[in-house]
C-alpha positions as CSV (number, residue, x, y, z in Angstrom):
1,X,3.7,17.0,-2.5
2,X,0.2,15.5,-2.0
3,X,-0.5,12.6,0.5
4,X,-3.4,10.3,0.4
5,X,-5.2,8.7,3.4
6,X,-8.2,6.4,3.7
7,X,-9.6,3.9,6.2
8,X,-12.4,3.0,8.5
9,X,-13.8,6.5,8.6
10,X,-15.1,6.0,5.0
11,X,-13.2,9.0,3.7
12,X,-10.7,9.4,0.9
13,X,-8.6,12.5,1.8
14,X,-5.7,14.2,0.1
15,X,-3.3,16.4,2.1
16,X,-0.7,19.0,1.1
17,X,2.6,18.3,2.8
18,X,3.7,21.3,4.8
19,X,7.0,23.1,4.6
20,X,9.2,22.9,7.7
21,X,7.2,24.0,10.8
22,X,4.0,24.3,8.8
23,X,0.6,22.7,9.2
24,X,-0.8,19.8,7.1
25,X,-3.6,21.1,4.8
26,X,-6.5,19.1,3.7
27,X,-7.1,19.4,0.0
28,X,-10.0,17.2,-1.2
29,X,-12.2,14.6,0.4
30,X,-14.6,12.0,-0.9
31,X,-17.2,10.4,1.4
32,X,-17.9,6.7,0.8
33,X,-20.6,4.4,2.0
34,X,-18.3,1.6,3.1
35,X,-15.0,1.3,5.0
36,X,-12.0,1.6,2.8
37,X,-9.2,-1.0,2.7
38,X,-6.7,0.3,0.1
39,X,-6.0,3.4,-1.9
40,X,-3.2,4.6,-4.3
41,X,-2.5,7.3,-6.8
42,X,-2.2,6.4,-10.5
43,X,0.3,8.0,-12.8
44,X,-2.0,10.8,-13.7
45,X,-2.7,11.7,-10.0
46,X,-6.2,10.0,-9.9
47,X,-7.1,8.0,-6.9
48,X,-7.8,4.3,-7.1
49,X,-9.4,2.9,-3.9
50,X,-11.1,-0.3,-2.7
51,X,-13.7,-0.9,0.0
52,X,-14.6,-3.9,2.3
53,X,-17.3,-5.1,-0.1
54,X,-14.8,-5.7,-2.9
55,X,-15.5,-2.7,-5.1
56,X,-12.5,-1.0,-6.7
57,X,-13.1,2.6,-7.8
58,X,-11.3,5.5,-9.4
59,X,-11.7,9.2,-8.4
60,X,-10.2,12.2,-10.2
61,X,-10.0,14.1,-6.9
62,X,-12.5,16.8,-7.8
63,X,-16.1,17.2,-6.8
64,X,-17.3,14.5,-9.1
65,X,-18.3,10.9,-8.2
66,X,-16.0,7.9,-8.2
67,X,-16.0,5.5,-11.2
68,X,-16.4,1.8,-10.5
69,X,-13.6,-0.2,-12.1
70,X,-14.3,-3.7,-10.9
71,X,-16.1,-5.8,-8.2
72,X,-14.6,-8.8,-6.3
73,X,-16.3,-11.6,-4.3
74,X,-13.8,-10.9,-1.5
75,X,-12.5,-8.1,0.6
76,X,-9.9,-6.2,-1.3
77,X,-6.9,-5.8,0.9
78,X,-4.2,-4.3,-1.3
79,X,-3.7,-2.4,-4.6
80,X,-0.7,-1.6,-6.8
81,X,-0.2,-0.3,-10.3
82,X,2.6,-1.5,-12.6
83,X,5.3,1.1,-13.5
84,X,3.9,1.2,-17.1
85,X,0.4,1.9,-15.6
86,X,-1.1,-0.8,-17.8
87,X,-1.9,-3.3,-15.1
88,X,-3.7,-3.1,-11.8
89,X,-2.7,-5.6,-9.1
90,X,-5.4,-6.5,-6.5
91,X,-4.9,-8.7,-3.4
92,X,-7.8,-10.0,-1.3
93,X,-8.6,-11.9,1.9
94,X,-9.1,-15.2,-0.1
95,X,-5.3,-15.5,-0.6
96,X,-5.5,-14.4,-4.2
97,X,-3.6,-11.8,-6.2
98,X,-5.3,-10.7,-9.5
99,X,-3.5,-8.9,-12.3
100,X,-6.0,-6.9,-14.5
101,X,-5.6,-4.4,-17.3
102,X,-5.9,-0.8,-16.3
103,X,-8.3,1.0,-16.4
104,X,-10.2,-1.9,-18.1
105,X,-10.0,-3.9,-14.9
106,X,-12.6,-6.5,-16.0
107,X,-10.0,-7.8,-18.4
108,X,-7.9,-10.2,-16.3
109,X,-4.3,-11.1,-17.3
110,X,-3.5,-13.6,-14.5
111,X,-4.0,-14.8,-11.0
112,X,-1.2,-15.5,-8.5
113,X,-1.9,-18.5,-6.2
114,X,0.3,-19.8,-3.4
115,X,-0.4,-17.8,-0.3
116,X,-2.1,-19.7,2.6
117,X,-3.7,-16.6,4.3
118,X,-5.0,-13.2,3.3
119,X,-2.9,-10.9,1.1
120,X,-1.8,-7.9,3.2
121,X,0.2,-5.9,0.6
122,X,1.3,-5.9,-3.0
123,X,3.9,-3.9,-4.9
124,X,5.1,-3.8,-8.5
125,X,8.5,-3.8,-10.1
126,X,9.5,-3.4,-13.7
127,X,8.8,-7.0,-14.8
128,X,6.6,-8.4,-12.0
129,X,5.1,-7.9,-8.6
130,X,5.6,-8.7,-4.9
131,X,2.9,-10.0,-2.6
132,X,3.0,-10.1,1.2
133,X,0.6,-12.2,3.3
134,X,-0.5,-12.9,6.9
135,X,1.1,-16.3,6.3
136,X,4.5,-14.7,6.8
137,X,5.7,-15.1,3.2
138,X,6.8,-12.6,0.6
139,X,6.5,-13.8,-2.9
140,X,7.9,-12.6,-6.2
141,X,5.8,-13.2,-9.4
142,X,5.9,-12.3,-13.0
143,X,2.8,-10.7,-14.5
144,X,1.6,-14.1,-15.9
145,X,1.2,-15.4,-12.3
146,X,4.3,-17.6,-12.2
147,X,6.1,-17.6,-8.8
148,X,9.8,-16.6,-9.1
149,X,10.9,-16.6,-5.5
150,X,9.5,-16.9,-2.0
151,X,10.9,-15.7,1.4
152,X,9.5,-17.1,4.7
153,X,9.6,-14.7,7.6
154,X,9.0,-15.2,11.3
155,X,5.8,-13.2,11.6
156,X,2.8,-12.1,9.6
157,X,3.5,-9.2,7.2
158,X,1.3,-6.2,7.6
159,X,2.6,-3.8,5.0
160,X,5.1,-3.5,2.1
161,X,6.9,-0.9,0.0
162,X,9.3,-1.5,-2.8
163,X,11.9,0.7,-4.6
164,X,15.0,-0.1,-6.7
165,X,15.3,-3.8,-5.7
166,X,14.6,-3.3,-2.0
167,X,11.5,-4.3,-0.2
168,X,10.6,-2.7,3.2
169,X,8.2,-4.8,5.3
170,X,6.2,-4.3,8.4
171,X,6.1,-7.4,10.7
172,X,3.4,-8.1,13.3
173,X,4.0,-9.6,16.8
174,X,6.1,-11.2,18.2
175,X,8.8,-9.2,16.3
176,X,6.9,-6.0,15.8
177,X,9.5,-4.4,13.5
178,X,10.3,-2.9,10.1
179,X,12.8,-4.8,8.0
180,X,14.6,-4.2,4.7
181,X,15.0,-7.1,2.3
182,X,17.2,-7.0,-0.8
183,X,15.3,-9.0,-3.5
184,X,18.3,-10.1,-5.5
185,X,20.5,-11.2,-2.6
186,X,17.9,-11.9,0.1
187,X,19.9,-9.9,2.6
188,X,17.7,-8.7,5.5
189,X,18.3,-5.8,7.9
190,X,16.2,-4.5,10.8
191,X,15.3,-0.8,10.5
192,X,12.8,-0.1,13.3
193,X,11.8,-2.2,16.3
194,X,8.1,-1.3,16.2
195,X,5.2,-2.7,14.3
196,X,3.9,-0.1,11.7
197,X,0.5,0.5,10.1
198,X,2.1,1.6,6.8
199,X,5.5,2.1,5.3
200,X,6.6,4.1,2.3
201,X,10.1,3.8,0.8
202,X,11.1,6.8,-1.3
203,X,13.1,6.6,-4.6
204,X,16.1,8.1,-2.8
205,X,16.0,5.3,-0.2
206,X,14.6,7.2,2.7
207,X,11.7,5.7,4.7
208,X,8.4,7.1,5.9
209,X,6.2,5.1,8.2
210,X,3.0,5.3,10.3
211,X,2.9,3.9,13.8
212,X,-0.1,2.3,15.5
213,X,-1.3,5.6,16.8
214,X,-1.7,7.0,13.3
215,X,1.4,9.3,13.5
216,X,3.6,9.7,10.4
217,X,7.3,9.5,11.0
218,X,9.8,11.1,8.6
219,X,13.6,11.0,8.7
220,X,15.5,14.0,9.9
221,X,19.1,14.8,11.1
222,X,18.3,13.4,14.6
223,X,16.7,10.2,13.4
224,X,12.9,10.4,13.2
225,X,10.5,13.4,13.3
226,X,6.9,12.5,14.3
227,X,4.1,14.4,12.6
228,X,0.4,13.7,12.1
229,X,-1.8,15.2,9.3
230,X,-4.8,16.0,11.5
231,X,-7.0,14.0,13.8
232,X,-8.5,12.1,10.9
233,X,-5.4,9.9,10.7
234,X,-5.6,8.2,14.1
235,X,-5.8,5.2,14.3
236,X,-7.9,4.0,11.3
237,X,-5.2,4.7,8.7
238,X,-4.7,1.7,6.5
239,X,-2.7,3.1,3.6
240,X,-0.1,5.7,2.9
241,X,0.5,7.0,-0.6
242,X,2.1,10.0,-2.1
243,X,1.8,11.8,-5.4
244,X,4.8,14.1,-6.2
């Protein structure tokens, strides 16, 4: 398994997940000119990332240069790809969510308007997308930019992961917790009483999360095992993505 990190250190780094008791191994690294705000793997294992100046790029993970996909007149704060890999979803600090074709990101399919503060996270499902915001709302949209549902929470949302009808959300103060929300029934459960930097829900339902110190927590028989892929993670990590 390969993990991806990026952040204020201006580096896109891939890590090889260790076996039990082993050490994290850095695989490849790309140095960028600007601080990074979001990064994901696409379906072919290439890395799509964004920086604070609004550029969205793609990197194959070798020694080559990154390819510019699109530029935005705002800070890009979140990225996601649709399950079919045909659409790229981009959230920004101007309360907008943009759905573009992928990799022809200059071709725009729709915008999603409705949030009152910056977008903090986006995630895709089969027929639509979810967007989370510092305004404390989680919204469900179709790919044509039509809002389907909205949930209002008691705190700004910092991060989001989605699998199989369940959204896992990181909430900022005063709650400072990780919650689980069933999209169909709106049922909410508290999972962790601590504010995370990043969350990642696995297809099997298990949860991985990164705390404010930049340490990755993985589930084990006793609850949570705390690991950290090297000093480069703390505390500037802004994303957590895995490529199986």
